[in-house]
ZAMARGU-4260 file (C-alpha; in steps of 0.2 Angstrom, whole numbers, plus 5000, padded with zeros to 4 digits):
<rodrens>
0) 5112/5064/4877 | 5116/5070/4895 | 5103/5057/4901 | 5113/5043/4893 | 5129/5048/4901
5) 5121/5048/4918 | 5114/5031/4915 | 5131/5025/4909 | 5139/5032/4925 | 5127/5023/4936
10) 5131/5007/4927 | 5149/5009/4928 | 5149/5014/4946 | 5138/4999/4950 | 5149/4987/4941
15) 5164/4994/4951 | 5154/4992/4967 | 5149/4974/4963 | 5167/4969/4958 | 5175/4976/4974
20) 5161/4969/4986 | 5158/4952/4977 | 5170/4942/4989 | 5162/4949/5004 | 5145/4942/4997
25) 5153/4925/4996 | 5160/4925/5013 | 5144/4931/5020 | 5132/4919/5012 | 5143/4904/5006
30) 5156/4892/5013 | 5172/4888/5003 | 5163/4872/4996 | 5148/4883/4991 | 5137/4874/5003
35) 5120/4883/5005 | 5119/4891/5022 | 5101/4898/5019 | 5087/4890/5010 | 5083/4907/5002
40) 5101/4907/4994 | 5107/4895/4980 | 5124/4895/4971 | 5123/4884/4955 | 5137/4880/4942
45) 5127/4884/4927 | 5121/4899/4917 | 5105/4908/4921 | 5096/4902/4905 | 5102/4884/4909
50) 5095/4885/4926 | 5078/4892/4921 | 5076/4880/4907 | 5080/4865/4918 | 5064/4854/4921
55) 5069/4854/4939 | 5063/4873/4939 | 5046/4869/4932 | 5039/4882/4944 | 5048/4896/4934
60) 5043/4889/4917 | 5030/4902/4913 | 5042/4917/4917 | 5056/4908/4907 | 5045/4906/4892
65) 5039/4924/4893 | 5057/4931/4894 | 5063/4920/4880 | 5048/4924/4869 | 5052/4943/4870
70) 5070/4941/4865 | 5079/4943/4882 | 5091/4928/4881 | 5095/4932/4863 | 5099/4950/4868
75) 5110/4944/4882 | 5120/4932/4871 | 5125/4948/4861 | 5130/4957/4877 | 5142/4944/4884
80) 5141/4951/4902 | 5135/4948/4919 | 5117/4953/4922 | 5102/4950/4934 | 5085/4944/4931
85) 5069/4947/4942 | 5057/4932/4940 | 5041/4925/4948 | 5034/4907/4950 | 5020/4901/4939
90) 5008/4905/4953 | 5012/4923/4953 | 5015/4925/4934 | 5003/4937/4925 | 5003/4937/4906
95) 5004/4955/4900 | 4995/4962/4885 | 5004/4959/4869 | 5008/4978/4866 | 5016/4979/4883
100) 5024/4962/4883 | 5042/4967/4879 | 5041/4982/4890 | 5036/4971/4905 | 5049/4958/4900
105) 5063/4971/4899 | 5057/4978/4916 | 5064/4962/4924 | 5082/4963/4917 | 5097/4974/4922
110) 5114/4974/4915 | 5121/4974/4933 | 5126/4959/4942 | 5117/4963/4958 | 5123/4954/4974
115) 5112/4955/4990 | 5127/4960/5000 | 5128/4976/4990 | 5110/4982/4991 | 5105/4997/5001
120) 5088/5004/5006 | 5083/5016/4992 | 5095/5010/4979 | 5088/5013/4961 | 5093/5000/4948
125) 5091/5004/4930 | 5082/4990/4920 | 5081/4987/4902 | 5065/4997/4899 | 5075/5012/4904
130) 5067/5015/4921 | 5073/5012/4938 | 5067/4999/4951 | 5069/5004/4969 | 5076/4993/4982
135) 5068/4992/4999 | 5077/4985/5015 | 5071/4985/5033 | 5082/4981/5048 | 5078/4962/5046
140) 5085/4963/5028 | 5101/4970/5034 | 5102/4955/5046 | 5101/4943/5031 | 5083/4939/5030
145) 5081/4941/5011 | 5062/4940/5011 | 5063/4958/5019 | 5071/4964/5003 | 5059/4972/4990
150) 5060/4978/4972 | 5047/4991/4969 | 5038/4984/4984 | 5038/4966/4979 | 5047/4955/4992
155) 5061/4942/4987 | 5058/4924/4991 | 5074/4916/4984 | 5091/4922/4976 | 5101/4911/4965
160) 5119/4915/4959 | 5123/4908/4942 | 5139/4908/4932 | 5133/4924/4923 | 5123/4933/4936
165) 5109/4933/4948 | 5091/4928/4949 | 5079/4935/4961 | 5063/4926/4963 | 5049/4939/4969
170) 5032/4937/4976 | 5025/4948/4962 | 5030/4954/4944 | 5038/4971/4943 | 5025/4985/4942
175) 5035/5000/4935 | 5026/5017/4937 | 5025/5028/4922 | 5036/5043/4922 | 5030/5061/4926
180) 5030/5065/4907 | 5020/5049/4903 | 5008/5053/4917 | 5005/5071/4912 | 5004/5066/4893
185) 4990/5054/4898 | 4980/5066/4909 | 4961/5066/4904 | 4951/5081/4898 | 4947/5088/4916
190) 4966/5092/4918 | 4968/5100/4900 | 4973/5117/4907 | 4987/5110/4917 | 4992/5097/4904
195) 4992/5110/4890 | 5003/5122/4900 | 5016/5108/4904 | 5017/5102/4886 | 5016/5119/4877
200) 5034/5121/4874 | 5039/5103/4872 | 5041/5091/4857 | 5050/5075/4852 | 5065/5073/4841
205) 5071/5057/4832 | 5086/5051/4840 | 5095/5043/4825 | 5111/5038/4834 | 5102/5027/4847
210) 5088/5021/4835 | 5092/5003/4827 | 5090/5000/4809 | 5078/4985/4807 | 5074/4985/4788
215) 5071/4994/4772 | 5054/4999/4765 | 5047/4997/4747 | 5055/5014/4742 | 5072/5010/4749
220) 5071/5021/4765 | 5078/5013/4781 | 5065/5008/4794 | 5071/5011/4812 | 5066/5004/4829
225) 5064/5022/4834 | 5070/5031/4849 | 5063/5048/4853 | 5071/5062/4863 | 5058/5072/4872
230) 5062/5091/4874 | 5053/5105/4883 | 5061/5122/4884 | 5052/5127/4900 | 5059/5112/4910
235) 5076/5110/4900 | 5080/5128/4906 | 5081/5121/4923 | 5089/5104/4918 | 5073/5096/4924
240) 5068/5082/4912 | 5050/5075/4915 | 5055/5059/4906 | 5072/5056/4914 | 5073/5041/4926
245) 5087/5050/4936 | 5075/5063/4941 | 5067/5063/4959 | 5053/5075/4959 | 5037/5081/4966
250) 5023/5088/4956 | 5007/5097/4963 | 4993/5093/4950 | 4978/5105/4948 | 4962/5100/4938
255) 4953/5113/4927 | 4940/5115/4941 | 4953/5119/4954 | 4962/5131/4942 | 4946/5140/4937
260) 4940/5142/4955 | 4957/5149/4960 | 4956/5162/4945 | 4939/5167/4950 | 4944/5170/4968
265) 4960/5180/4962 | 4949/5191/4950 | 4937/5194/4964 | 4951/5200/4976 | 4959/5210/4962
270) 4942/5219/4958 | 4940/5223/4977 | 4957/5231/4977 | 4954/5240/4961 | 4969/5232/4953
275) 4971/5221/4937 | 4983/5206/4934 | 4986/5197/4917 | 4979/5180/4917 | 4994/5173/4908
280) 5005/5179/4923 | 4994/5170/4935 | 4994/5154/4924 | 5013/5155/4923 | 5015/5155/4942
285) 5004/5140/4943 | 5015/5131/4931 | 5032/5137/4939 | 5026/5133/4957 | 5020/5115/4954
290) 5037/5106/4951 | 5050/5103/4964 | 5067/5094/4963 | 5064/5084/4979 | 5053/5069/4981
295) 5043/5074/4996 | 5035/5061/5007 | 5018/5065/5015 | 5026/5068/5031 | 5037/5081/5023
300) 5022/5092/5019 | 5016/5093/5036 | 5022/5108/5046 | 5027/5103/5064 | 5034/5120/5068
305) 5021/5132/5075 | 5033/5147/5074 | 5035/5146/5055 | 5027/5142/5039 | 5031/5128/5028
310) 5037/5136/5012 | 5043/5125/4998 | 5053/5132/4984 | 5050/5126/4966 | 5062/5123/4952
315) 5058/5141/4947 | 5061/5147/4965 | 5042/5151/4967 | 5035/5150/4985 | 5023/5137/4989
320) 5016/5139/5006 | 5008/5123/5012 | 4997/5131/5025 | 4988/5141/5012 | 4985/5127/4999
325) 4974/5112/5001 | 4984/5097/4995 | 4979/5079/4996 | 4994/5072/5005 | 4985/5056/5010
330) 4984/5049/4992 | 5001/5052/4984 | 5003/5045/4966 | 5020/5037/4963 | 5028/5038/4946
335) 5045/5031/4941 | 5054/5047/4944 | 5044/5056/4958 | 5028/5058/4966 | 5012/5068/4962
340) 5000/5076/4974 | 4982/5082/4969 | 4978/5099/4974 | 4960/5100/4981 | 4960/5119/4982
345) 4972/5132/4975 | 4976/5149/4982 | 4984/5162/4971 | 4996/5172/4984 | 4994/5191/4986
350) 5012/5193/4981 | 5008/5185/4964 | 4993/5195/4961 | 5002/5211/4967 | 5020/5213/4960
355) 5022/5230/4967 | 5011/5246/4969 | 5021/5261/4964 | 5014/5279/4961 | 5019/5297/4960
360) 5017/5313/4969 | 5015/5321/4952 | 4997/5315/4953 | 4993/5331/4961 | 4992/5340/4944
365) 4978/5328/4938 | 4967/5332/4953 | 4953/5344/4953 | 4954/5358/4966 | 4942/5348/4977
370) 4953/5332/4975 | 4968/5342/4980 | 4960/5346/4996 | 4954/5328/4999 | 4970/5319/4995
375) 4984/5331/4998 | 4988/5341/5014 | 5004/5352/5016 | 5010/5365/5028 | 5022/5380/5024
380) 5024/5375/5006 | 5022/5386/4991 | 5026/5387/4972 | 5020/5369/4969 | 5026/5363/4952
385) 5026/5347/4942 | 5043/5346/4932 | 5052/5333/4921 | 5068/5330/4931 | 5074/5315/4920
390) 5070/5313/4902 | 5061/5298/4896 | 5073/5284/4893 | 5075/5265/4891 | 5089/5253/4892
395) 5083/5244/4877 | 5071/5252/4865 | 5056/5242/4860 | 5059/5230/4874 | 5056/5240/4890
400) 5045/5256/4889 | 5051/5273/4891 | 5052/5279/4908 | 5057/5297/4915 | 5056/5306/4932
405) 5042/5319/4935 | 5043/5327/4952 | 5031/5338/4963 | 5042/5351/4970 | 5039/5366/4981
410) 5048/5379/4992 | 5045/5384/5010 | 5034/5399/5012 | 5044/5403/5028 | 5062/5396/5027
415) 5064/5397/5046 | 5050/5385/5049 | 5048/5366/5046 | 5036/5359/5033 | 5026/5344/5028
420) 5019/5336/5013 | 5005/5323/5017 | 4996/5313/5004 | 4984/5299/5002 | 4989/5285/4991
425) 4980/5289/4975 | 4981/5284/4956 | 4975/5290/4940 | 4961/5282/4930 | 4963/5283/4911
430) 4950/5283/4897 | 4950/5273/4881 | 4961/5287/4873 | 4974/5286/4887 | 4969/5302/4895
435) 4967/5304/4914 | 4949/5304/4918 | 4949/5303/4937 | 4960/5302/4952 | 4955/5289/4965
440) 4963/5281/4981 | 4971/5264/4980 | 4963/5250/4990 | 4978/5240/4997 | 4975/5223/5004
445) 4981/5218/5022 | 4998/5210/5022 | 5017/5214/5024 | 5026/5226/5012 | 5042/5234/5009
450) 5039/5253/5009 | 5051/5263/4998 | 5051/5281/4992 | 5060/5293/4980 | 5065/5312/4982
455) 5080/5320/4974 | 5098/5318/4980 | 5107/5332/4989 | 5092/5339/4997 | 5101/5337/5014
460) 5085/5335/5023 | 5079/5323/5036 | 5061/5318/5035 | 5050/5310/5048 | 5038/5298/5038
465) 5023/5290/5045 | 5010/5278/5036 | 4992/5277/5041 | 4977/5266/5037 | 4962/5276/5030
470) 4946/5270/5037 | 4932/5281/5033 | 4935/5298/5042 | 4948/5290/5054 | 4966/5285/5052
475) 4977/5272/5061 | 4996/5273/5062 | 5004/5258/5054 | 5023/5262/5054 | 5035/5276/5054
480) 5053/5280/5050 | 5066/5294/5049 | 5077/5295/5033 | 5090/5308/5027 | 5090/5312/5009
485) 5109/5317/5007 | 5122/5316/4993 | 5120/5298/4990 | 5108/5291/4977 | 5099/5280/4990
490) 5083/5290/4988 | 5087/5299/4971 | 5071/5297/4961 | 5069/5279/4958 | 5087/5273/4955
495) 5086/5261/4970 | 5105/5259/4971 | 5104/5253/4989 | 5092/5239/4987 | 5091/5222/4978
500) 5075/5214/4971 | 5068/5232/4966 | 5066/5232/4947 | 5050/5231/4937 | 5043/5214/4934
505) 5053/5203/4923 | 5068/5215/4922 | 5079/5207/4935 | 5080/5190/4926 | 5086/5198/4909
510) 5094/5214/4913 | 5112/5207/4913 | 5110/5204/4894 | 5107/5223/4891 | 5122/5235/4887
515) 5117/5251/4895 | 5128/5260/4909 | 5112/5265/4919 | 5103/5249/4917 | 5103/5245/4935
520) 5094/5262/4939 | 5079/5258/4928 | 5061/5261/4936 | 5066/5254/4953 | 5057/5254/4969
525) 5068/5268/4976 | 5075/5269/4993 | 5069/5258/5008 | 5059/5268/5021 | 5051/5254/5031
530) 5058/5236/5028 | 5042/5227/5034 | 5027/5238/5034 | 5012/5227/5041 | 4995/5232/5035
535) 4983/5222/5048 | 4966/5215/5044 | 4958/5230/5053 | 4940/5225/5049 | 4942/5206/5051
540) 4937/5201/5033 | 4953/5205/5023 | 4946/5221/5017 | 4958/5233/5008 | 4960/5251/5012
545) 4969/5267/5006 | 4985/5273/5015 | 4990/5290/5020 | 5008/5296/5020 | 5015/5310/5030
550) 5032/5317/5026 | 5038/5330/5039 | 5054/5340/5040 | 5057/5349/5056 | 5069/5362/5049
555) 5065/5375/5036 | 5075/5378/5020 | 5077/5390/5006 | 5081/5376/4994 | 5069/5368/4982
560) 5060/5352/4989 | 5057/5338/4977 | 5045/5323/4980 | 5045/5309/4967 | 5036/5293/4972
565) 5031/5280/4984 | 5031/5261/4982 | 5024/5245/4991 | 5031/5228/4987 | 5023/5213/4995
570) 5036/5201/5003 | 5035/5182/5005 | 5024/5183/5021 | 5011/5193/5011 | 5004/5177/5005
</rodrens>
């Protein structure tokens, strides 16, 4: 019912505007004796129906008969208000199919008394078929040339003011595009993947309040001229009704072939990286990234700034980078409440395929002696131990998995000397029973990431950290930073208290509904070491590679040294 309120507001605002500006229209176009100053304008002392039924207007007879047959004038008599008709001459009249006749007839009637003086380029006028007709006006129209006013692209040839409203004679009948909802609902089979996603959480409900009782059937049940309310949880959550004519939207449309090709490319990339991604997450991104609250013209989708990328933000705040996507901007498809662009080739971004890569120093315990030598290198450290520092916990049992903190700790062999803990970024491989069967390096794709780490607070140590790319037997430095692990919780395991956007996937959106005093500390990225770590395309073919992290402290200590995790989170430029 919100939509109805919006429409009513539009009509009321329009009525006020027309009332306040009607005198200006008179002064601009007519003398006091109502002598016509322009052959495109007429002022007649009869009603609209009387004017159209007059034999003198025989050139409008087919349009008049069509409107009358479909109940327009009977309905107007019941309203007793000013209105506007859009009509065409017999030469331009096209008889609609019977099942569309009333819809077409109602597309030429509005309850607003529309004066030419009150029209502006881009105005949208709500017609009886519950859709808007868009007004077009160029500079000549603003100077008084009515033939340069258009309604949904159809130019005006004459305007007649009657005693109960206005008549606009057009060069062609109104062609009202279908809404986004109608267009999607009528998509053919080759778009079934996209169509089914859009309509999956939708339905329609009988709107009894706005449905008119038209009779009684043989069993005594009331028969209604039914009005339906279309709902969709996915879009309703963003106040984005696909069937609402008050919407001005853009949609990127993907065929089955385009989606399947994008999924195949994404799976190939994931396989090369040794990673996995749930298909439903990727499909959800396609849906969430395809709808925008702005009607973009083709020129809006061309990046004229060589220094930046053209990133659009969808209704779900998903990033759509035009330079990475192949969109047909030359053939936009206009609908009544927006525009649709076909996607020729879809690319699933890296930062969708990789939410974050996070792993732990404790993997040392799963390595064989040979793997410990291969993947770990340390100086002046002894008494290595994997220890549970924080017991397994969850803010909501059964919703989020149990998560604890297991560290790799050590002591200096010589407390007077500095020490280091160097490690290749490795992860565990699990068998069907969930047991660790191997430890292997990650292959991390080129791109930009935020690099974070976790230790244990109160170490009171300063670490010099460097990150290297591992290419065979060689390493190339990619970035470095110096951090101090002191009394704050910035680097305390994976609390992440100094960063935003640092939780596991899906957690940020719903965590505020949880009642747990440590909910903000659950399984975060940790503390930021390098805000933007760039992994270049070192081999020129987007090949992924392992990383090597060195963590050096120049001063010795007699205290226990605790290492927890490292984490890479792709940023918006890792597309």
